[in-house]
DRENDO-1510 file (C-alpha; in Angstrom, 1 decimal, always signed):
<recs>
REC; n; res; u; v; w
REC; 1; MET; -31.9; +25.7; -31.4 .
REC; 2; LYS; -31.1; +23.7; -34.5 .
REC; 3; PHE; -29.9; +26.5; -36.8 .
REC; 4; GLY; -26.4; +25.9; -38.3 .
REC; 5; MET; -26.3; +22.3; -37.1 .
REC; 6; ARG; -29.5; +20.6; -38.2 .
REC; 7; SER; -27.8; +18.0; -40.3 .
REC; 8; ARG; -25.6; +17.0; -37.4 .
REC; 9; LEU; -28.4; +16.1; -35.0 .
REC; 10; LYS; -29.8; +12.7; -34.2 .
REC; 11; SER; -33.3; +12.3; -35.7 .
REC; 12; GLY; -36.0; +13.1; -33.2 .
REC; 13; GLY; -37.6; +9.7; -33.2 .
REC; 14; GLN; -34.3; +8.0; -32.2 .
REC; 15; ALA; -33.2; +10.4; -29.4 .
REC; 16; ARG; -34.4; +10.3; -25.8 .
REC; 17; LEU; -34.5; +13.6; -23.9 .
REC; 18; PHE; -31.2; +12.8; -22.2 .
REC; 19; GLU; -28.7; +10.0; -22.2 .
REC; 20; PHE; -26.8; +10.3; -18.9 .
REC; 21; PHE; -26.8; +12.4; -15.7 .
REC; 22; TYR; -23.8; +12.8; -13.3 .
REC; 23; GLU; -22.9; +14.5; -10.1 .
REC; 24; LEU; -19.2; +15.0; -9.6 .
REC; 25; HIS; -17.1; +16.4; -6.8 .
REC; 26; ARG; -13.5; +17.2; -6.0 .
REC; 27; ASN; -11.9; +18.4; -2.8 .
REC; 28; SER; -9.5; +20.9; -4.2 .
REC; 29; PRO; -8.0; +22.1; -7.5 .
REC; 30; GLY; -5.9; +19.4; -9.1 .
REC; 31; ALA; -7.5; +16.7; -7.0 .
REC; 32; ASP; -9.2; +13.7; -8.7 .
REC; 33; PRO; -12.9; +14.2; -9.1 .
REC; 34; VAL; -15.2; +11.5; -7.9 .
REC; 35; SER; -18.7; +10.5; -9.0 .
REC; 36; GLU; -21.3; +10.9; -6.2 .
REC; 37; PHE; -24.4; +10.1; -8.2 .
REC; 38; ARG; -25.2; +9.0; -11.8 .
REC; 39; TYR; -28.3; +8.0; -13.6 .
REC; 40; CYS; -28.9; +6.4; -17.0 .
REC; 41; PRO; -32.5; +5.9; -18.5 .
REC; 42; LEU; -31.6; +2.5; -19.9 .
REC; 43; ASP; -29.6; -0.5; -18.8 .
REC; 44; VAL; -26.1; +0.0; -20.0 .
REC; 45; SER; -22.9; -1.6; -19.1 .
REC; 46; LEU; -20.7; -0.3; -16.3 .
REC; 47; ASN; -18.0; +0.3; -18.9 .
REC; 48; VAL; -20.2; +2.7; -20.8 .
REC; 49; LEU; -21.1; +4.6; -17.6 .
REC; 50; GLU; -17.4; +4.9; -16.6 .
REC; 51; GLU; -16.3; +5.9; -20.1 .
REC; 52; TRP; -18.8; +8.8; -20.2 .
REC; 53; GLU; -17.7; +9.7; -16.7 .
REC; 54; LYS; -14.1; +10.0; -17.8 .
REC; 55; ARG; -15.1; +12.2; -20.7 .
REC; 56; ILE; -17.1; +14.5; -18.5 .
REC; 57; VAL; -14.3; +14.8; -16.0 .
REC; 58; GLU; -11.9; +15.6; -18.8 .
REC; 59; TYR; -14.1; +18.4; -20.2 .
REC; 60; ALA; -16.0; +19.7; -17.2 .
REC; 61; MET; -13.5; +19.3; -14.4 .
REC; 62; PRO; -10.1; +19.7; -15.7 .
REC; 63; SER; -7.3; +20.2; -13.1 .
REC; 64; TRP; -6.7; +23.8; -14.1 .
REC; 65; TYR; -10.3; +24.9; -13.6 .
REC; 66; GLU; -11.2; +27.0; -10.5 .
REC; 67; PHE; -14.6; +28.1; -9.7 .
REC; 68; ASP; -14.9; +31.9; -9.8 .
REC; 69; HIS; -18.4; +32.8; -10.7 .
REC; 70; LEU; -21.8; +31.8; -9.3 .
REC; 71; SER; -23.3; +31.3; -12.7 .
REC; 72; ASP; -20.4; +29.3; -14.2 .
REC; 73; SER; -21.5; +26.6; -16.7 .
REC; 74; LEU; -20.5; +25.2; -20.0 .
REC; 75; CYS; -21.8; +23.3; -23.0 .
REC; 76; SER; -19.7; +21.2; -25.2 .
REC; 77; VAL; -20.1; +18.8; -28.1 .
REC; 78; PHE; -19.0; +15.4; -28.9 .
REC; 79; THR; -19.1; +13.9; -32.5 .
REC; 80; ASP; -19.5; +10.2; -33.3 .
REC; 81; ILE; -18.2; +8.4; -36.3 .
REC; 82; ASN; -21.4; +9.4; -38.3 .
REC; 83; SER; -20.7; +13.1; -37.4 .
REC; 84; VAL; -23.8; +13.3; -35.2 .
REC; 85; PHE; -23.5; +15.6; -32.2 .
REC; 86; THR; -24.0; +14.7; -28.6 .
REC; 87; PHE; -24.2; +17.7; -26.2 .
REC; 88; LEU; -22.8; +18.1; -22.7 .
REC; 89; PHE; -24.4; +20.6; -20.3 .
REC; 90; VAL; -22.7; +21.4; -17.0 .
REC; 91; LYS; -23.3; +23.7; -14.1 .
REC; 92; TYR; -20.8; +24.4; -11.3 .
REC; 93; TYR; -21.3; +24.8; -7.6 .
REC; 94; ARG; -19.1; +25.7; -4.6 .
REC; 95; ASP; -18.8; +23.0; -2.0 .
REC; 96; GLU; -20.7; +24.4; +1.1 .
REC; 97; ASP; -18.3; +22.5; +3.5 .
REC; 98; ASN; -15.0; +23.2; +1.8 .
REC; 99; ALA; -14.0; +26.5; +0.2 .
REC; 100; ASN; -11.7; +24.7; -2.1 .
REC; 101; GLY; -14.1; +22.1; -3.1 .
REC; 102; LEU; -16.2; +22.1; -6.3 .
REC; 103; ARG; -19.2; +20.2; -7.5 .
REC; 104; CYS; -20.8; +19.9; -10.9 .
REC; 105; LEU; -24.0; +18.6; -12.3 .
REC; 106; ALA; -23.8; +17.3; -15.9 .
REC; 107; ILE; -26.3; +16.0; -18.4 .
REC; 108; VAL; -25.6; +14.4; -21.7 .
REC; 109; SER; -28.2; +14.7; -24.5 .
REC; 110; HIS; -28.7; +14.5; -28.3 .
REC; 111; HIS; -30.8; +17.6; -28.1 .
REC; 112; PRO; -29.3; +21.2; -28.2 .
REC; 113; LEU; -31.7; +22.5; -25.5 .
REC; 114; PHE; -29.5; +25.4; -24.4 .
REC; 115; GLU; -32.2; +27.1; -22.5 .
REC; 116; VAL; -33.9; +24.1; -20.9 .
REC; 117; PHE; -31.0; +21.9; -19.6 .
REC; 118; PRO; -29.3; +24.6; -17.5 .
REC; 119; GLU; -32.7; +25.3; -15.8 .
REC; 120; LEU; -33.1; +21.6; -15.2 .
REC; 121; LEU; -29.6; +21.3; -13.6 .
REC; 122; GLN; -30.3; +24.3; -11.4 .
REC; 123; CYS; -33.5; +22.7; -10.1 .
REC; 124; LEU; -31.7; +19.4; -9.5 .
REC; 125; SER; -29.0; +21.3; -7.5 .
REC; 126; HIS; -31.5; +22.1; -4.8 .
REC; 127; LEU; -31.9; +18.4; -4.2 .
REC; 128; LEU; -28.3; +17.5; -4.5 .
REC; 129; VAL; -25.8; +20.2; -3.8 .
REC; 130; HIS; -27.1; +21.3; -0.3 .
REC; 131; LYS; -26.8; +18.6; +2.4 .
REC; 132; SER; -29.8; +19.9; +4.3 .
REC; 133; SER; -32.1; +19.3; +1.3 .
REC; 134; ARG; -30.3; +16.4; -0.4 .
REC; 135; ASN; -32.9; +13.9; -1.6 .
REC; 136; LEU; -31.7; +11.2; -4.0 .
REC; 137; SER; -35.1; +9.5; -4.2 .
REC; 138; MET; -36.7; +12.7; -5.5 .
REC; 139; VAL; -33.9; +13.2; -8.0 .
REC; 140; LYS; -34.3; +9.7; -9.3 .
REC; 141; GLY; -38.1; +10.0; -9.5 .
REC; 142; ALA; -37.7; +13.3; -11.4 .
REC; 143; LEU; -35.1; +11.9; -13.8 .
REC; 144; THR; -37.2; +8.8; -14.4 .
REC; 145; LYS; -40.2; +10.9; -15.4 .
REC; 146; LEU; -38.2; +13.1; -17.7 .
REC; 147; ALA; -36.5; +10.1; -19.3 .
REC; 148; ALA; -40.0; +8.8; -20.3 .
REC; 149; CYS; -40.9; +12.1; -22.0 .
REC; 150; ASP; -41.6; +12.5; -25.6 .
REC; 151; LYS; -39.6; +15.1; -27.5 .
REC; 152; LEU; -39.9; +18.6; -26.0 .
REC; 153; ARG; -42.2; +20.8; -28.0 .
REC; 154; PRO; -41.2; +24.5; -28.4 .
REC; 155; SER; -44.3; +25.6; -26.5 .
REC; 156; ALA; -43.9; +23.2; -23.6 .
REC; 157; THR; -41.8; +23.1; -20.5 .
REC; 158; LEU; -40.4; +19.9; -18.9 .
REC; 159; THR; -42.9; +20.4; -16.0 .
REC; 160; ASP; -45.7; +20.3; -18.5 .
REC; 161; LEU; -44.3; +17.3; -20.3 .
REC; 162; ALA; -43.3; +15.1; -17.4 .
REC; 163; GLY; -45.6; +16.5; -14.7 .
REC; 164; VAL; -42.6; +16.9; -12.4 .
REC; 165; SER; -43.7; +19.6; -10.0 .
REC; 166; PHE; -42.7; +19.9; -6.3 .
REC; 167; GLN; -40.7; +22.3; -4.1 .
REC; 168; HIS; -37.8; +23.9; -6.0 .
REC; 169; PHE; -38.7; +22.0; -9.1 .
REC; 170; VAL; -40.8; +24.0; -11.5 .
REC; 171; LEU; -39.4; +24.3; -15.0 .
REC; 172; ARG; -40.5; +27.2; -17.1 .
REC; 173; ARG; -38.0; +27.5; -20.0 .
REC; 174; THR; -39.1; +26.2; -23.4 .
REC; 175; ALA; -37.2; +25.3; -26.5 .
REC; 176; PRO; -37.0; +28.0; -29.3 .
REC; 177; PRO; -39.3; +27.3; -32.3 .
REC; 178; ASP; -37.7; +25.0; -34.9 .
REC; 179; ASN; -39.5; +26.6; -37.8 .
REC; 180; GLN; -38.4; +30.1; -37.5 .
REC; 181; LEU; -35.3; +32.2; -36.6 .
REC; 182; PRO; -34.7; +32.4; -32.9 .
REC; 183; GLY; -34.6; +35.8; -31.3 .
REC; 184; LEU; -31.9; +36.9; -28.9 .
REC; 185; THR; -34.2; +36.5; -25.9 .
REC; 186; GLN; -35.2; +32.9; -27.0 .
REC; 187; CYS; -31.7; +31.6; -27.6 .
REC; 188; SER; -28.9; +31.5; -25.1 .
REC; 189; PRO; -26.0; +31.1; -27.5 .
REC; 190; LEU; -27.1; +34.1; -29.6 .
REC; 191; MET; -27.6; +36.3; -26.6 .
REC; 192; GLU; -24.2; +35.4; -25.2 .
REC; 193; LEU; -22.6; +36.0; -28.6 .
REC; 194; PHE; -24.4; +39.4; -28.9 .
REC; 195; ASN; -23.3; +40.4; -25.4 .
REC; 196; LYS; -19.7; +39.2; -25.9 .
REC; 197; VAL; -19.0; +40.2; -29.5 .
REC; 198; SER; -21.2; +43.1; -30.7 .
REC; 199; CYS; -18.7; +44.6; -33.0 .
REC; 200; ALA; -20.1; +44.5; -36.6 .
REC; 201; ASP; -16.7; +44.3; -38.2 .
REC; 202; THR; -15.7; +41.3; -36.1 .
REC; 203; LEU; -19.0; +39.4; -36.6 .
REC; 204; VAL; -18.9; +39.9; -40.4 .
REC; 205; PHE; -15.2; +38.8; -40.5 .
REC; 206; ILE; -16.0; +35.7; -38.5 .
REC; 207; LEU; -19.0; +34.8; -40.7 .
REC; 208; ALA; -16.8; +35.2; -43.8 .
REC; 209; ALA; -14.1; +32.9; -42.2 .
REC; 210; MET; -16.7; +30.2; -41.5 .
REC; 211; LEU; -18.2; +30.4; -44.9 .
REC; 212; ILE; -14.9; +29.8; -46.7 .
REC; 213; GLU; -14.1; +27.1; -44.1 .
REC; 214; LYS; -11.1; +28.4; -42.2 .
REC; 215; LYS; -9.6; +27.0; -39.1 .
REC; 216; ILE; -10.8; +29.2; -36.3 .
REC; 217; LEU; -9.7; +29.2; -32.6 .
REC; 218; PHE; -11.6; +31.2; -30.1 .
REC; 219; VAL; -9.9; +32.0; -26.7 .
REC; 220; GLY; -11.9; +33.2; -23.7 .
REC; 221; LYS; -11.7; +33.4; -19.9 .
REC; 222; ARG; -15.1; +32.0; -18.8 .
REC; 223; LEU; -16.3; +28.6; -19.9 .
REC; 224; ARG; -20.0; +29.7; -20.2 .
REC; 225; GLN; -19.2; +32.8; -22.4 .
REC; 226; LEU; -16.8; +30.8; -24.5 .
REC; 227; SER; -18.8; +27.7; -25.2 .
REC; 228; LEU; -22.1; +29.4; -25.8 .
REC; 229; SER; -20.7; +32.1; -28.0 .
REC; 230; VAL; -19.1; +29.4; -30.2 .
REC; 231; MET; -22.5; +27.7; -30.5 .
REC; 232; GLY; -24.0; +31.1; -31.3 .
REC; 233; LEU; -21.6; +31.7; -34.1 .
REC; 234; VAL; -22.3; +28.3; -35.7 .
REC; 235; SER; -26.1; +29.3; -35.7 .
REC; 236; LEU; -25.3; +32.3; -37.8 .
REC; 237; LEU; -24.7; +30.0; -40.8 .
REC; 238; TYR; -28.4; +29.1; -41.1 .
REC; 239; PRO; -29.8; +27.8; -43.5 .
REC; 240; MET; -26.5; +26.2; -44.0 .
REC; 241; SER; -24.7; +24.2; -41.3 .
REC; 242; TRP; -21.2; +23.6; -40.1 .
REC; 243; GLU; -20.0; +20.2; -41.5 .
REC; 244; HIS; -16.4; +20.1; -40.0 .
REC; 245; LEU; -14.9; +19.8; -36.6 .
REC; 246; LEU; -16.7; +21.6; -33.8 .
REC; 247; VAL; -15.6; +21.6; -30.2 .
REC; 248; PRO; -16.7; +24.7; -28.1 .
REC; 249; THR; -14.2; +23.9; -25.3 .
REC; 250; LEU; -11.1; +21.9; -26.1 .
REC; 251; SER; -9.7; +19.7; -23.2 .
REC; 252; ASP; -6.1; +19.3; -22.2 .
REC; 253; SER; -5.7; +16.2; -24.2 .
REC; 254; ASN; -7.0; +17.7; -27.4 .
REC; 255; ILE; -4.7; +20.7; -27.8 .
REC; 256; ASP; -2.9; +18.9; -30.7 .
REC; 257; HIS; -6.2; +19.1; -32.7 .
REC; 258; ILE; -5.5; +22.7; -33.4 .
REC; 259; GLY; -2.8; +21.6; -35.8 .
REC; 260; CYS; -5.1; +19.3; -37.8 .
REC; 261; LEU; -5.4; +19.5; -41.6 .
REC; 262; VAL; -9.3; +20.0; -41.9 .
REC; 263; PRO; -11.4; +23.1; -41.2 .
REC; 264; TYR; -12.6; +23.5; -37.6 .
REC; 265; ILE; -14.2; +25.8; -35.0 .
REC; 266; PHE; -12.6; +25.4; -31.6 .
REC; 267; GLY; -13.0; +27.2; -28.2 .
REC; 268; LEU; -10.1; +27.2; -25.8 .
REC; 269; ALA; -10.1; +28.4; -22.2 .
REC; 270; GLN; -7.5; +31.1; -21.6 .
REC; 271; PRO; -5.5; +29.1; -18.9 .
REC; 272; LEU; -5.0; +26.3; -21.6 .
REC; 273; TYR; -4.0; +28.8; -24.2 .
REC; 274; LEU; -1.4; +30.4; -21.9 .
REC; 275; ALA; +0.0; +27.0; -21.0 .
REC; 276; ASN; +0.3; +25.9; -24.6 .
REC; 277; GLU; +0.9; +29.3; -26.2 .
REC; 278; LYS; +4.1; +28.5; -28.1 .
REC; 279; GLN; +2.7; +25.3; -29.6 .
REC; 280; ILE; -0.5; +27.2; -30.7 .
REC; 281; GLU; +1.2; +30.2; -32.1 .
REC; 282; ALA; +3.3; +27.9; -34.4 .
REC; 283; ASN; +0.0; +27.2; -36.3 .
REC; 284; PHE; +0.3; +30.7; -37.9 .
REC; 285; SER; +2.5; +29.1; -40.5 .
REC; 286; ASP; -0.9; +27.7; -41.8 .
REC; 287; PRO; -2.6; +30.5; -43.9 .
REC; 288; ASP; -6.0; +29.1; -42.9 .
REC; 289; PHE; -5.4; +29.5; -39.2 .
REC; 290; ILE; -7.2; +32.3; -37.3 .
REC; 291; ARG; -7.3; +33.1; -33.6 .
REC; 292; VAL; -9.9; +35.2; -32.1 .
REC; 293; ASP; -9.5; +36.7; -28.5 .
REC; 294; PHE; -13.0; +37.0; -27.0 .
REC; 295; GLU; -11.8; +39.2; -24.3 .
REC; 296; SER; -10.1; +42.0; -26.4 .
REC; 297; GLY; -11.9; +41.3; -29.7 .
REC; 298; ASP; -8.6; +41.1; -31.4 .
REC; 299; ILE; -8.2; +38.8; -34.4 .
REC; 300; PHE; -4.8; +37.2; -35.4 .
REC; 301; MET; -4.2; +35.5; -38.7 .
REC; 302; ALA; -1.3; +34.3; -40.9 .
REC; 303; GLN; +0.2; +37.0; -43.2 .
REC; 304; THR; +0.9; +36.6; -47.0 .
REC; 305; ASP; +3.7; +38.8; -48.4 .
REC; 306; GLY; +3.6; +40.9; -45.2 .
REC; 307; GLU; -0.2; +41.4; -45.3 .
REC; 308; PRO; -2.9; +39.6; -43.4 .
REC; 309; ASP; -4.8; +37.1; -45.7 .
REC; 310; GLU; -8.3; +38.3; -44.7 .
REC; 311; PRO; -11.4; +36.3; -45.6 .
REC; 312; SER; -13.8; +38.6; -47.5 .
REC; 313; LEU; -17.4; +38.8; -48.8 .
REC; 314; PRO; -18.8; +41.0; -51.6 .
REC; 315; THR; -18.3; +44.7; -50.6 .
REC; 316; SER; -21.9; +45.8; -51.1 .
REC; 317; LEU; -23.1; +42.9; -49.0 .
REC; 318; VAL; -20.6; +43.7; -46.2 .
REC; 319; LYS; -21.6; +47.4; -46.1 .
REC; 320; ARG; -25.3; +46.6; -45.7 .
REC; 321; ALA; -24.6; +44.0; -43.0 .
REC; 322; LYS; -22.4; +46.2; -41.0 .
REC; 323; LYS; -25.0; +49.1; -41.3 .
REC; 324; SER; -27.7; +46.7; -40.0 .
REC; 325; LEU; -25.5; +45.4; -37.1 .
REC; 326; LYS; -24.4; +48.8; -36.0 .
REC; 327; GLN; -28.0; +49.7; -35.2 .
REC; 328; LEU; -27.7; +47.1; -32.4 .
REC; 329; GLN; -24.5; +48.7; -31.1 .
REC; 330; LEU; -24.6; +51.0; -28.0 .
REC; 331; PRO; -22.1; +53.5; -26.8 .
REC; 332; ALA; -19.1; +52.1; -24.8 .
REC; 333; GLY; -20.1; +51.6; -21.1 .
REC; 334; SER; -23.8; +51.7; -21.8 .
REC; 335; LYS; -25.8; +49.2; -19.7 .
REC; 336; GLN; -29.0; +49.6; -21.6 .
REC; 337; GLN; -30.2; +47.1; -24.3 .
REC; 338; ALA; -30.6; +48.2; -27.9 .
REC; 339; PRO; -34.2; +48.9; -28.8 .
REC; 340; VAL; -34.4; +46.6; -31.8 .
REC; 341; ALA; -36.6; +43.7; -32.9 .
REC; 342; ASP; -35.8; +40.5; -31.2 .
REC; 343; THR; -34.9; +38.7; -34.4 .
REC; 344; HIS; -33.0; +41.7; -36.0 .
REC; 345; PHE; -29.6; +40.1; -35.1 .
REC; 346; SER; -30.2; +36.7; -36.7 .
REC; 347; GLN; -32.1; +38.1; -39.6 .
REC; 348; THR; -29.0; +40.2; -40.5 .
REC; 349; PHE; -27.0; +37.1; -41.1 .
REC; 350; LEU; -29.8; +35.2; -42.8 .
REC; 351; ARG; -29.9; +38.0; -45.4 .
REC; 352; ILE; -26.2; +37.7; -46.0 .
REC; 353; ASN; -26.3; +33.9; -46.5 .
REC; 354; ALA; -29.5; +34.1; -48.7 .
REC; 355; GLU; -27.9; +36.6; -51.0 .
REC; 356; LEU; -24.7; +34.5; -51.2 .
REC; 357; LEU; -26.7; +31.5; -52.1 .
REC; 358; ALA; -28.6; +33.4; -54.8 .
REC; 359; ARG; -25.5; +34.6; -56.5 .
</recs>
């Protein structure tokens, strides 16, 4: 999924399938994580490996994080001095010998393969997380084959590409097409966003805030929902892209970035928000600052002369967009899916952006 971020990606001919792989473990909340296994396709210095390990520990295994859901995972983004993105994909697992222990598998890549890498990490977990089936030689063999792959084609799986196929290791997910809008079922960030924020008013408001380059902070409980939803929101800007700061999950050491002077889209885990609430709320003195609570759907912003300074789009455009989005909404408490075309959601926002560009 390159929509909304194409200009920030490393060119395909320069980027390997992945850069690093790590397995981390900690014995209890607050304990220092340790690296149990790591793999790099190329020979790099020990300093580089250790530096990436520090960054992954900071973002993927912060001291406050407690495993509370079997499908917990996250994606995050790092930006280099040339504004090019590097993506971090993480999956968490309970330590089978220690109820307080936590393991995570992490892969670093220049490719935004939100569907493919979580499946790869799940397959690798069968060979790493469970002691009875732990097999480092198979893991190294699989990663070596994958590292030698060409770029993943939208119609291919990693199993097709690398020929890696043995027990517990059959990869079926493919990358969404790059030459057309992704549908909800093809794109994990869009599906997570749709499931988490289906209110038409909220979605149109957030799009308007992104288009006029506000400073937007999203707060959520679960790392997977938070990080994927933030990436889904960025994709709604297509055919434009977000050219400013983007961090789907801020770490403890980056809380001060919320007060920076440039536009941004940040995600913040609820425990970190509560621990730094006073400092964060002080940013409402900035008229460009907006906080969105993913759990309640509430939006908070600075007020000008006693009234919220709301970002806005042309009224006729907003009405049509809300009408289109409300076709996707279901009655409260409904567990059924809306019977609409798979690309209806992303097409609605494409029409908004296309009309704005044509004005």
